[in-house]
C-alpha positions, 0 to 999 in steps of 0.5 A, a space after each residue: 283512256 277514261 271511263 265513267 264512274 257513277 256516283 249516287 247523289 240522291 235517292 230520287 228526283 223527289 228528294 232533290 231540293 230545287 230552287 225557284 230557278 230549277 237549280 239544286 246543289 247536291 253533294 257526294 264523295 266530298 264534292 259539290 255539284 249543281 243540278 239543272 232542270 230544263 225542258 224535262 231533262 236533268 243536267 249536272 255541272 260544276 258547283 262554281 263558275 270557272 271564272 270567279 267561283 260564283 255559285 252556279 245554283 245562285 244563277 238561273 237558266 235562260 230560255 235557251 237552256 244555258 246556265 247563267 253565273 250570278 256574278 258576271 252573267 257568263 253563260 254556259 251550255 248545259 249539254 257540254 259546258 261551253 261558254 256561249 258569251 265569248 269569254 273562253 271559259 269551260 264549265 265542267 258538266 257530268 252525265 246524269 242517269 235517273 235509275 230506279 235506285 236513285 239519281 247518279 252522276 257519271 264522272 270520268 276517271 282518268 289515270 292513277 290519280 282519280 277524278 278529272 
């Protein structure tokens, strides 16, 4: 059984340094994540593409709300990480909560060995 463990990545949305493509890099607890802003929602995903380790924040968000890797243009649904261009990869995504005391990412913790 897994549960969400919350990690604070920013004091507020205003603190986050968004690029001109509505993507940002944040770090917490020794890990780096990509935040994406699309249609007034905030999403979080892995820092690197699962195919060739392209930095996701160097890519862009297309009109359908998919984050596009800058290296090979693989596309991933920001809501669930599914690869939508047919290559079969999966981009890890995280739950985001905006609270009065900051921006938090929910990550699953499984078993004895920590983060999944």
